[in-house]
N, C-alpha and C positions, 0 to 999 in steps of 0.2 A: 503493500499498500504508499500512499505519499509519507514519505516523511520530515516532520519538520525539525530544524536545526535550534534545539534548547540550550539554554546556557549554564554552565555548571556555576559554582560560588564557595567560597570557603576552601576550610581542609580539616577533613576528620583526623582519626585517630591514626596514628604514622607507624605504629610499630608490632603489632602480630595480626594476621589475616588466618581464620580457619574455615577451610573449604569442606571439613566434614567434623565435625559435628554434624555428619551425615549419619554417622553410628545410630546418633542418638535422635536426630529426627526419622531414621524408618527402621526403631526397634533394633531389632540382631542383628541387623545385615552387613556384612562385611566390607570395607572398601578396603582392595588389595594395595598395599604401602611398595614405596620404590626401590628397587634396590642398586644404589650406587657404591658407594662405599669406596677405600681403598685399593688400588690395586698393587701388586707383587712387584710390576715391572716399573720399577721407579728409579731416579736417578737425583741424587740432592749434590747441589754445587754451590756453597753460599747460601745463601736465602734463594736460589731459583728450586724448584722441582719439578722434571720432567718425567710424566707415566705415560709409557708406552703402550696405549691402548690396543693399537692395529699396525701391522706396517705402512699404514698412512694418516694416521691420525696420532698424534702426541698432545700429551695435555700440557701447559705452559704454567705456571704458578710460580709468582714471585709473592715471596711473605719475609719483608725487611727484616721485624720480628719472630720470624721462623715459627709462627703459626700456620700451619696448614689448614686445609678443610676438606677435611673428608666427608662430608654431610651428602647428602643429594641437595642438590636446587632445583628450580623451578624448570628449568632446563636438563640438566643435568641427571638424569633420574636413570639411564643405567649405562653408569659405568665401571660397572665388574664384567671385561670382555675377560674372555679365554687369555693367557699370557700368551706376547706376541713374544715373536725373537728378536733381538738384538744386539749390540756389543758398542762397548761405549770406552773410550779413552781420552787421555788428556795432552795434545800437542805440545811439542818443545815450544812453541810462540803465547802457550798459554791458553789453549782454546779446550774446553771441554767437547768433545765431537758423541754422538748417538747416531750410532747404522744401524736402518732396517732395511729390507731387500726393495724398500721404495725411496727412499731418501736417508740424508745426510744432516745432521742436523749440528751447528758451530755454535756455542756461546762461551763469550769471554770469560774466563775465569774472575770472580771480585768486581764487576762492573756494573752492577745495581740492576735496577729493574729493567726489563728487556725493551731494546729499541733497533731500529733498522741498526745502527752501529754495532751492535754488540752480539747482535742474534741472525742468523743466516739458516736456512734450511735450501737443499740443491735436492731436486725429484731426480730418480734418478732413470726415468724414464723419458724423462725429454731434455733431463740437462741444465733446464732451468733452475738459477738461484733466486730465493723470496727472502724479502726482509719485510720480516712481518711488524707492525705495527698496531698498539691499542688502542683503539680510541678514546676508551675509557682515562687514558692516559696521558694527564696533561703537564706538560713539565712547564719551568720557568721559560719565558721567553717565546713561547711558542703558541704561533694562533692555534685555539681549537674552537672546533665548530660547535656553535651552539645547538645544534640540532642532534650532536652527540652526547649531550648533556641529559642530566635528570630534569625531567616535569612535575610539575605540580600544580592545582586549580585548571586553570583552562588553557595553560602554557603548552603550546602542543609542536610540534614541524609541521612547515606549510612549505609548498614548492612555486605558487603561483605569482610570483614575479621575478625579472632578469638581475642579473649583477651580481648574484650570490655568491658566496665559495662555496666547495664544497658541495653537498649533495641537495642541500634546503637552505633556512632558517628557521629562528622559532618567533612564532606570531601567539596572538591567542592572550596578550596583556590587555584585556578589558576591562577585566573586576579586581577587587583585592582578592590576593590569594594567589595569583598566579606568577609561578617563579620556575626559575632553571637552577640548578644546581651542578657545579663542578669543584671535584678537588685538584688543586694543585701543589704539582710532586716537584722535587731539587730544588725546594729552596732553600740557599746556601746556608743562612746565617737569619734570627732573629730580628726583623727591623722592618723599614719602611719599602715600599714598592709600589709602584703604577699599575693599576688594572684597568687597562682599555678595552673598550668595545666598539665593534663595528655595527651600526645600526642605521636601518631607516626611516623618518618621522615624513611623511608626506602630509600630517593635520593642520600647518599650519603655524603652528605654534610650538614653544619648547615642551619637550616631554622628559619625564622623571622616571626614574625608578631607584628603590632602594637598594643598599646591599646589607649580606652579611656577613661574616669572617668567622668560622667555627663558631657558630652559632651567635654570637654578638651583633650587633645595630654596627653597621660599617657607613662608609659614608652617602649620601644621596648622589646618583648620577643626573648632570643636567644634560639633555639630548636635542639639541639646537634642531629645529626641522630642516628637512631637504629637501630638494626639487620635487620630487615623486617618490614613490614605493619602488623603483626601479633603482634608484641612486640612492649611492651609502656614503656613510661619512664615517669618522671615529671621535670618540670622545675618553673623558679620564679621570679618574679620580685616586687620589693616593689610600692606600690602606695598610695596617700594618699587618704582619703576618709573623707566623715562629717559624721556626727552622724545620726544614721536612718536607711535611704535608701538610696541605692547609685547607677547608671545605668551605666554599666561596661560593654566593648566591646573589642572583637576582630577583629581586621579588617586589611587586606592584602590593605595596603597603594602602594605606586609604586615602595617605594625604600625596600619593603618584597620581598624575595624568595617565601612567601607562601608553597604552594605543600606538608601541614602537614595537618595529621587527629586528630585533637581534638575529646577526649574522654569525659572529664568531665572537670569543673572549681570549684575551691574554695578560700575563702578567710578566714584567717585567721591571728591570731596574728601575729606580725611582727616576733617575737622570735619563733613562732611555723615552724620546719622545717619538720615537718611528716605530710604525706601527708592524709586528713581525708579517711577511710574506706568508701566503697562504701555501700549504702545500697539496699537490696535484699528483704524490706519486700513485696514492693509492685511491681507491672509491673507499669511503668508510663511511658506516652508520654507528650509529649506539651502540648496535650490536657486536660491529664485524669490519675487517677491513681486507680487501684485495686489490690483486689486479684491475685497471679501469675496463676492463676485456670483459666486461660482466655479461653473466649467460643468465638470460630471464630476469624473474622477481616477480615479486607479491606486490600486491597492493590492498587496502582495506575492505573497497567495494567501488564499483563503477558508477556510483550514482552519477547521472546529470552532470557528465563531463565538460568541463567548458572545451576541449579538445582532445583527439586523440593522433598519437597512445598516451595515455597517463604516464606519469613519472614514477615509476616501478621503481620498490624499492629491491636493492640487489639480496639472492639469495646467497650458496654457499659457493657456485658455478662459475666461473668464468675459464677463457683462453689458455689463462697462464696457466692453470692447472692447482693453486692451490687459494685457500683461504684461513684466516683466521676468526673462528668465533670467539667473540669478546665478552664473557658472562663476570664480570670482576664484581657488577654491581648488584646481579639476580638473587633476589632473596631464597633462602631455604624452603625446602619443602620434607616435613618429617613422616616416618613411616602413618602417623596419622590424618595425614593429609593438611597440617600446620603449618600457616606458611611464616617463618620468620627475618627478620634484617639479620645479615651475615653479623657477626662480632665485630667488632672495632678495631682497626690496627693503628689507628691514633692517629701520632704524625710518621708513623713509619708506611712507605709505601706499600702498596699489594695490588697485584693483578693474578686473573685465573681466565686462561683460553684451552683453546682447542686448533689446533693447526692441522687442517686437514689439509696432505700434501698428494693428491689424486691424480694428477700428473692429464692425461686424457682419457681416463679413467672415469667419468663422469658417474659412470653406476657406482663403482666401488665407494667414491665420495656421498652418493647418496644413502649407501649402504650404511657407511659410517655415522653419520647424519641419522638414522634410522635408530641405530641402534642406543647413539649416545641419548637423543633425546624423547625415548619412545616409540612404538611402531606406530604406524599409520596408521587412523583408526578405522576398525573394521567395523562398517554400520551393518545394520540388520541387512540377511539380503532381500528385503522387501523395500529398501531403501535403492537398489538399482534398478527399477522397477520403474514405475510409470508414476509421477506426482501432477496430480492437479491441485489449482492455487487459484483465489480471483481475490482481487479487492473489489467484493457487491456482498450485500447485506444479506447474501442467502439465509434462511431457515432451514429447519428441520426438515418441513414438508418438502421444503425445494429439492433437499439431495435427496430424499427417499421418495419423492413422487417424480422425480422428472429428471434428475441429474445423473444418476445412477441407472436407473430405467434406459436413459439412452444408452449411456456407456455399453450395458448390455446388450439393446437389442442390436446396436450399429458393431458387436463384436470389436470395443475397443477397450485393452485393458487398463485396468487402476489399480493400483495397489497405494496409495497415502490420498489422502484430502488435509489440505491445509487451510483450517480454517482462518481467515483472515479479522479484523480485529471488530467487528460489529458485533460479534456472539457476548463483548463485554458491557454490566451496566454498574455503576449508575452513568460513568464514562464510557462512550466506546473507545476513547484513545486507552487509559489506563485502568478501568475500572476491573475487581475482581472477585465477579460476580457475575453468572448468568443473566443475560437479556432473553427475560423468558417471552417476550412477545416475540424474539425470532425460535428462542427452545423452548417450549414449552415442558418438554419434558427431557432436560438433559439424559438422565440416566438410561432413559429410553431409546435418547438418538446414539448414545455412546455402544449400547448393548444391540443398538441395529447395524452398527459400524463393524464392529465384531463379529457379527453373523456374516458380514459380507465380504468377509475377507481383510477388511482397510484400515489400516494404521490412519491417525488420527494426529496432527499436530496444531496447536493453536497460539494463536499470535499474542506476543506480549509485549507491554512498552513499559519497562520496571521502573515505574515509580507508582506512588497511590496519592489519591485526594484524599483534604481531610474531610471531605461528603461520604467518604466509600463507608461504608456499614463496618468494614474489617479496618478500617483504620486506627480506634481505638484499642485494640488489642495487639497490631501491627507495632503500632507507635510505643508501646507499652516494651512488648518483648524486644524491641530494637533497644531500649535505653534511651528513644528521645530521636525521632527524627527530624534532619535539617530540610525548612522549607528549602521550595526554591524560589521562592521572592513572591509567591502568592499561594493557593491553596492545594498547591505540586510539593509532595514531598519525596523524598528521595534518599536512596542507601548509600551509606559505604560498606562495601563488600570486604573491606582492610577489616572493619569492626566484626568480631566473632560475632556479637549478637545479634548485628544487623543482617548479616549471612543470613544469620539462624531464622530471622524473621523473614525476610525474602523468600527463603525456600519455603516456609511453610505455607505463606500460600499460595502455591501450588498444588499442596496435598489433598485437599480435597478434590478434584478436579481428576488428579491423578490417578485416586481410588474407582473414581467413574469410568475411567478408560482413556483417559486423556496419554497415547503413548512418550509426545515430544512436545517441547516449545521451540517458536518461534521467535526468537529473542530479535527485533525488527531494530527499532532504531539503533539500541543497541548504545549506548547504555539511557537514553534522554540525559538526566542530569544525574543519575546513578552513578557510581562509578568506585575508585578505591585512591584513596587517597596516600597510601605507601606509596614511595616512587619508585620501588624496586621490584614492583611487581604491576602489568599496565591491568588496568580494568577488563577492557577483553579477555584477556590470559586468564586472569582469575576466576572471571564467572563463568566461562568456558566448560575451564576443568572443573566448578563446582556442579554446573550440570550434567558433564560427563559424571561426577563422581557419585552425584544422587540418583541418576539411574541405577551405573552399575550396582551402587548398594539394595538395588531393588532388585536385581536378577535379571537385569535388562541390559543389551548392549548399550552403554552407556555413552551418549554424544552429545554435542550442542550444535543447535542449526542458528547459527547467528554472524554477524561479520568479526575480523578478527585484528587484533594486532598492535590494538591502539592504545594511547594513554589516554586521549579527550576523547570519550566515546559519544561525544555530539558533533565529532566531525566525520569526514569520509575519508581521508589521505594519509593522516598519520602512521607514525610506527613508533616504539619506543625502545629504550634499551635493553629490553628483556629478551624483543624482535619475537618472530613470528614461530618460532622453536616447539610451542608447547602446543601450538592451533593445529600440530601435524597431528596429534595424538587425542585430541577432543572434540575436533569439529569438523561438522559438515558447514564448509564457507558460504553462504549468500552472498550476489556481488552488488543487488539493489537493482534501484531504481533507473533503469536502462531507457535511451529515445531506441525507439522503434526505425532505425535508420539502416540501410547497408551496411556503412561503416562500421556502425557497433556490430553489428555481424559479423566483420570481417576482424575487427577486433577481439571479438570473444574467441574465436578460432585462435588466433596468436596466443591471448591471455592464458588461456588453460593450460597448454603447453609452456608458457612460462612461470607459472605458479606451480607446476609440476616442476620444472628445474629447481625452485627452491624447495622441494621436497612435500609440496602440498597437492595431494594426491585428491580430495573430495571438495572440488570446486562443484557449482550449482548457479547457474544463471537461469534469471526467467525465459523461456523458452519462449520465444515469440516477441522478448521486450513487455518494458512494464508499461510503458506508454503507447501511445496509440491504439486508437480504436478498433478499424476491421484493416488489416493489414491489405495489400496489396497482395493476389494470389501469389508469385513465385516468390516474393520475400519470407509469406508467413508457409509457404511448405518448405523452402528453404532452411527457416529457422525450425522446423522441427526436424529437418533430416541432419542436421546439426546434431541438435538434443540426442540423437539416436547414438550417438556414437562420442559422447560427454559420461565423465565420471557420475554424475544425475541428470534423471531428463525430470523437469520440474514447467509445468506451464505456469505463467504465472501474468497477470497485466491488473490493470488499474481501469476495472471494467469494460475490457478490451473481448474480442473477441480473440480465443486459443484452441476451440474446439475444433475437432473434423466438420463438425455437422453445422458448423456457422457459418461453412464457406461451404461451394460445389462443385461438380466438375472433377479435372485433373488436380486441383490444389488439396479437394474433401480425401478423394482417394488415396491423392500422396501421402497427406497427415497420417491416415488411418492406416495405411502400409508401414508408415514410419512406428506410428507406438507400438503395434504387433509388433515388430523386427526387435526393436528396443526392449519389449516382454518375452524374446525367443532370446535374446543375446543375455538375457540374467544369468545363466551358468555361467559362461564364460569370463564376464563382469566383475561376475562375483569372485571368479579366480583370480582375477587381475588383482582386483581387493587387496584379496589374502596374501597374494605375492608383495602388493604393497605394506601390508602391515607386516610381514616377514623379512623383506629385502631393501625396501625403502624407495626402489622403481616405482613408479607412477603408474595408475593406471594407463592416462595419455602421458605420450611421451614427444617431445621434441624433437625433429629428426636427426641430429646431430648427437643424441646420447647413445643410440646406435653405430653412428656414424659419425663419429669422432674426426676421420682421417678425412672425411670428404668436406672440401669448402664450402658446397653448394648445398650443405647441409645447414649450415648456419643462415641460408639466406633463405631457406623453405618454410618461412614463417607463416605460410598461407595453409601448410598442412600438418600431419604428427602422426606418429603412430599410435595403433590401440590396443597396447598388447606387444607381444613381440614383434609381430609376422603382418599385421594387419595396417596396412597407409590408409590413411582417410584425408580430403581435401575437398572440404565442404564449400560448395557453391555460393559466392558472397557478391553475386553482379546480377542484376537481371536478366532472364530470357531475351534470348534475341526475336526476331520478327518471326522464326518456324514457331518458338514455343520450348527452344531448349537453352541450357545453362551454360556456360562454360568454366573451366578452372585450370591454370597451368599448373603442371603438377610435375616434381623434381623427382625420378625413379631412382630409388638407389641402384646400385649394380647388382647382377642377377635379374631373376624373371621374376616378374611381378602378374596375375591374372586378376582383369577386371571381376569385383565377385559380383554385379549384376550382368554383363554382357557374355563375360567371359575372355576377352581379348585380352591378348598378354602384349607385355610391355617386357621391353631389355634395356638394359641400366647400367651406367650411370647416363641417364639424358631429361633433356626436359623437356613434355610435351604437353597440349592442348585436348582433353578430355572434355570432349562434350556430351550433354545428356538431358535427357527431357527430365520433364517436372517428377518423374516417378523416380528417378536412378539420379547418384552424386558418385563421384571417385572414389571408390573401397576399391583399393588393390591388394591381392594376398601374394604373400611373397613364396616363391616354391617351396616347397616343403610345409609351408604353415598350414596351421589346424587351425580351425575355426568351429568350436562348436557351438550349436544354438536348441533351443529346445525344438520338436519335432511338431508337437502337437498344439494348439491354441491350448493359454486358461486366459481369466480373468483377473486373475493375479496370481501371487505366488505361493499361495496357499498347498496348489496340488503338488504331490512330488515328483521327480524328475522319472518318469518309466520310460521315455523316449526322447531319443539325443539325433541328432542329425550333425555330423561330422561331415564336416567343409575341409577340404584339401584342396591345395594345388599341387598340381606335381611338376615336376622335373627337379625335385633335388628332395633329399632324405628333409623327416622333419618329425619332433615330438612334441606332445602337450600333455600337460597332466592335471587333470580336474578336478578342483578341491569342491568340497560339500562337507556341509554341516546343519544344526539342525536351525539354524539361520538366526535364532535368537539367542538372547541370553548368554551365559559364558562359559555353560559346556567347554567348547571347544578349545579355551585355555588350559582343560586338562585333556587335551589330547582327543576330543570326542567330535570326531570328523575323517571324512575319508577322502583319498585319494585315486583318483581311478585313471593310470597311466595310457595314451594315445599315441603310438606313433607312425611313420607314414615311410618304408622302403620301397624307393624310389624303382631300385634295380628290378625289384622281385614284385613290384604293383603291389604292395600286400601293405592293409592297414590291421595292424596288432591295438587291441584293446585289450590292457592288461588286466590279471586281476587285481581289483580294487582293494586296498587296504583301509586298515580303522572301521570305524562305525560308529554310530551315534544314533539316539532312539527316535523311530523313525524312520530310517533308513531303508530304500529300495532294496528290495533283492534280486531284482531282475531289472532290463532295460534293453528294449528296443532300438536297432541303432539303425540308419538309413547314413550311408557312404555318399557321398558327393563328392567326387573328383572332377575338378578343372583342369584345363589344357591337355584333357585326354583325348586318344582315337578311341573308338568303341572299342570292348573286348571280344572275345567268343565264346567267353566264356566264365562264370563267377563262381569261386567255390567259396563256402563259408566254414573254417572249421574243416578244409581239406575235402567237404563233401560239394560237388558239384548241386548249384541252385536250380530250378528251373529259371525260363527264361521271364515270366509272371514274376522275376524278384530283382530284376535289374532294366535298364532301361539306357538308351544314350540320346543325347540332344545335339545336332549336328551344326545348328549356328552356333552352339557358347561349346561344342567340344567338352562337354561332362558327363558324366557317367554317375546313375544314380542306382544303389544297389540298397534296400530293404532286408532287414534282418527278422527274423521273431524276435520274441523275448527272449534272452539269453541271462544267465546265470552270472552276477557277477564278481563272485567269489573265485571263478575260474578265466583263463585267458580267453580272449578269442581272435580268429582272424578272418580276414575279406581280401580273397587274392580274386587278381583281373588276368588272365590270362590270354595271350592272343591280341591279334591288333587284326579291327576291319576299320570300315569308314562307312558304317550304318549299323540299324537294327538288326538284328536277325529276323529274317522275315518267316522262319519255322524253328519247332523247338519240342519238346515232349509234352504229350499228354496225360496229364496225370488223371487217375479213375481212384474205384475204390480200394481203401486201402491203403492208399499210396502209395499204389503200384502205375506202371505205367503203360498207355495203348503200346502196342508192339504188334511185329508182323512175325507170324509163325517160321523159326529157323532163319530168318532175315531174306528168305527170300524173294524176289518182285513177278514171278509169273504170277498171268493169271487164275482166281482163284484162287491165292496163298488169305488163308484165313487169318483173321487178328485175335489176340488174345491178351492178356494182362499179364505183366513179365516184372521184374526188379527193373527197377530203373538203372539205366547204364549207359545215357546218351551216342547210343548207337545210330549207325543210317535206322535201320531199322525201327528205330524209337523218336526219329524226326519228321514231323508232319506240321504242314504248311493249312492254313484256311484261309487261301485267298478272296478275294471280290466277290468270284463267280461264285462263291458257296461249295466247291468242292474242297474235299479233305485229301492233302495230297503226302504220298511218302513213296521214293526210292523210284520217284518219277513215273508212278500210277496212282488213281485215284480210290478211295475208301467206297464198295460199291454194295447195293444190296445187289444181293447174286441174284441173276438173271433177269433182272427186275423186280424182282416180284415185292407184293408188299404185306405182305402176312404176316403174323405173330411168331417169331421162330424164324424168321429167313434170314442164313447166314448172311454174314458182312465179312469180305475178302477183297482182292485187289482186283484192279481189271485196267485195261487201256481209259485214259483218259477221252470222252466223250461228251461232257457238261449235261447230260441227260440227268431226268429228276431224280434217277436210283443213285445219282453219282454227288447230289448238291445235301447240302445239311444246313440246317439254322442254329448256331448256338443261343443258348436263351440264358437269362442272366441268373436259373436256377443248376445252370450246370448241363442241361441236358444238348444233345445232339440230335435234332429230330429231321429225320430223311424228309426233304421234299416228295418224293413218290409216293411215301407209304403213312405222311403226316407219323409215325411211329420214331421210338427212339432207339440209341444205338445202347445196347443193354446187357449187361454179365448175368448168364444165365444163375438164378437162383442167387445173384450177389456174392458169390463165391469169391475170397481174394487169395485162394493159392496160384501162386503161379503157372499160368498153364493149363489148369486145370479144365477150362470150357474155353468153350471157340464162342467169340464174340456175334451177336444176333440183333436184329429187330424186335422190338416187342412195347405196347401198348405206353406212351408216356405213362409214369407214375409217381415222378418227383421224389423217387428212392435214390439212396448213396450207389444203387446198381448201372443208375443211370445220369450221374454226376462228373464231369469230365470239365478236367482245368486246362484249359488251351492256350497256349502264346499269345500274348499281347497281341494284339491286332486293330487297327482302325472300326471306329463306331460311323459308320459313313451313315449318312444323315440328306437332309432337302437339297438340291439341287447338286447332289454329286461332292457336296463339301464334309469337311469333316470335324467331330465333336472336338471340343481343342478347349484346353486349357492356358486361358489368358496369359502371353507374355512367358511360356514357361516355367511362371511360378510355384511353385509349391509352398508355398507359405498358403497356411490356414486364415482367412477364406479368402480365395481366388475367382474371380469368375469363368462360367463355362461359357463356351459362344463357338459359332461356327468360324471355322476356317479352312484355308485350300490345303487337301492334304498334302503331307510332307514326310510323314514317316516319324517323327521327334518323337523325343518321349512323354512329351504335352498332348499325342493322339494316340497312345498304346493303351488301349482299355482293356482291361481284364475281369472274365466275371468268375469266381473261384465257386459258385454254387449255391451263398447263401443269397442271390438275388441283389446284388450289392454291385457296383461298376468300379472297380480299382482303376486309378491312375495316379502317376507321380507317388506313389506310396499312401496313398490316398480315396476317397471315396467322392462318387457324385452325390451331389445332394439338394436338397431343395432348404433354401436359407433360412436357417431360425426355427426349422420346423413347419412353419406356415403352410397353407393349405389353399391360400388364395388364389387363382388367377392372375397371371403374372409375377408370381413369387419366383425368384431368381434361380436357377442352378449354378452351383457351386464346388471348388474343391472343399473338401473338409478331413477331418481325424475322422477315421470310421468308427462308429459309436453302436453300429446295432438297432438305430433307431428307423422309425417308421419313414421319415426323411432320405435315406436311404435306399429304400424299399421298390427295387425297380422288375416291374413283371413286365414280360415280352410275349406279345400278343401275338395273333396268328396274323395279325394286317401290319405287322410290323411296327406296331405303336410302343414306347417303352410306359406301363401305365405304373403310376404312384399309388396304394393303394391307400394310403394316410388321407390322400387328397381327394381321391378319387378322376387323378387327372395327367394329362400326359405332358413328358417330354414334349417340349415345342419350340419352337421358330419364330421369335416374336416377331409377329406380324407376314410370315411366310416370303420374305423378302431374299431369301432364297443367297444372299450376299457374307463374303468374308468379314468378319466382324460383328455377325448380330448374335445377339443376345439369347441364350437359352433359357427357357423359365417352365413354367409349368401352365397348362391351359385347358380347358375342357376337352373333355379325348372327343374329337371329328373325322378321324381318317384322312385328314389330307395329307399332302406330302409338306406339308409343315411338321408332320408329327412319325415320319416313318423312318429306323435308322436301325441299320444293321450293322450287327458285329462282326466282323471277320470283313 
């Protein structure tokens, strides 16, 4: 919804914050504590301690007083690494050296705190030498960037004016309490010094700020006006300092004007008037420093940006191959989730940081970050499905009677409903009670969502109004809340009582069934007065811990990483690192423009490079009512291949049925594909949790030696082998869009079209509104759910394994209960999938592990692209009938379906031979699973037919062409002598095409002889091989007369063939007429149960409807009446449930005509022949 910028005021308690208190809030639920601790791989050199955590990660700690910190910090929750190998020695020139396989560190003995002058690290892989610097360390005589200081009140980093040094400046001096603090080190002796600041002041008058020195009031700074906010000047005052390290702050007191921006500060000898030059060697923020060749970055939100791109804050990755994470000023995090400030070191300097020396192994860098700061949050499995949200005053009746029924009737999946702010009372912004006008029965509403398999998130703005019925109790429990200048009261989450009181407000709604909270403005005027932990980071940790304590998969749904939650751009010296393990970041109120869509494509990958995997945009944008069709459809496609797919808007149209034609169809298909991708996406999310490698990956993460990968910001990898290049420009006059795509080295096959590209190369991919460039690397494996589900409640019992041929490949599919925390105790499964290209074999390994409710068997569909047709397919070494596989000539894709297979055993699917078309003949299965067979394999006239064990010989290879004959060994199956009576033997004869040689294959499996009207029959239904000669007999629909023929065209009106549109195997896909082409979309088979199978699924009357005009479609086989078709003597296909027939809509007899059901009328519009 629309966010309003609210003001903060004053400072609250600054010492302790308790995040859990949570055990007390939720009974006996325990919150797992962090595990950091000291490592044994430590080297102490005077005041310096080096801890080798991995070959590429070294902790650098300097404590001049010798007091090192082994406790867990808010960032470093995972310091307990396995011992890493290293060697150490002291050189003849007085340097302590530490060597690992990846780097060599040198530190000058006795040289004091770490600086670029006394510390260097050489990377083994690239040979580069790093000169790391701590942004928190501000020595005498240095210009120290204001944006790297600690902030309190409304002071915050800003970026919206020119001319500053460093990455930004500090703004927000708009009311009393705004301040920044900086320790200045290296003061040689007690005495007077000059404090200088670089500032801008375009208010027209002289401004002022006060100072404090070591907590005592200092001089007031006078800040004369500057010509503009882009013009910078300097001012100074004399301060009295002690020797060593002194704590300085610049603060707006009640008597100060404020209204100035600060760029940097410096302390110099009193006689020095020149302002020190700013350092440009590194890119610095309060939380770290690295080379200026930054890769990716992060930003609190994308709310209403003034321009694009926004000024992203750096993560740890850069082309220089190293980064120093400065953890010096971060609060400690106790095992009980208590947050406390670090002990003071007085006037003695202290530094604490982590050197990442990954070189070009960017994944290794992210892995180290993941291990150090905590695994990327693994959200509930349903969170990787489909979300729907809208700033609109929906009522419970709207959800129950209109919205969800429309999702269901259009076969549009949805997993999460986000209820925006209007649910609240007495105020729609920050009320803590149900709006009973919209939700007269809240418990009934939440019970209904649970019955429908939906999770619910509710919007929250974290203040409380004095008029709220819950205010008095909350104010009392909090020990007295501060007013925000009116009737609104705010929370200081640094205060344990206030945090507990705030979380207690949520509990009645959670008991009713609210799953999580959308912390929207985050955080109005509420915040954290302790400058050693950011407001966003603190409250997001609290939300995650609170849910975990209740046995749920804990996470926060919010913006990230800022100290002043009423802004959208700031960062904090804590950095964004804790947000990785706690938060689903939403990016806020975005405009409805092509430029924003293009930037979101880059932004998700940029944040991934900063280690932030769970990024969520408003799909379709927040602003904008009804979008242009192409913009809407392309945004919906973009959402499919994002970490989170969450539709949201300000009263806008974001649902498929708000659009028509190609845009609606594309959006529906996008949401279904998203739901089908959940098994894959969830596995990527688990990999991110375990390894730090994100779901969405910038191209350079996998191709660091390819310069073009760094410029390919309009595309990304979705997992290891799937390249996605969203179309972010309008369609051309032909209704197509296009995108430039850098194709990495190797062979890559388009997921939608089957076209193969060879890289490295840059190509332009053009696609209609129904497609976008998605390329699968040779050997790449992309698992998707085969069957359609409304939500993620259904077990995964049918899996499609999409493979691009051309190389070997492997992927391990992860699964667990999808909710709760049993997965942390190992209750999960792993199913290895591998492709051997030379052997043309897919191996499904035996599944390991287990959890409550895990399926025990699974049917598989192999879709192999970039492949010739096989001549035979084997499952577990046994050749399967032709009904189990097919090939698409246009897309060069083989589709193989299996029966359900036990997951506890390994299985193989092997393709043998090579052809350029689907087979026109194959085995015919009959009673007892035996095959139709020519006795003795002879072809002489009069040779009889029998049942025999299937052996795939020529004597069992039958064709049923369009002339209705049944051919084998160059002969035709014939009613002997043209006789028509019961018991007439069936044998071979030369083909004449007469009625004794033509056969109609019915949907019940019967082969009806045209001349006699009788059926091919096994006498007495015997299944003993060779025991009985086959004959004609009155048709009786028994197993003795059920025959499964090879797939064949379903020929209909105008000689056209029934066809699945675009050969799309997804459920649902429309059925239509098309020119006969022998591809997989036209290979129908009748297994004998009155269903018609194609592409591994069934021909279906949509939604089980029975009315005239109900579309025919492809749907998962389910045995319902909607999929029952009876072959009638007049050639019609009759659907008993509806009493209607399959029909060419309008009897136009044209390619592309939709198929439907209609009153049976015996016209040519309803005549279909299988074979």
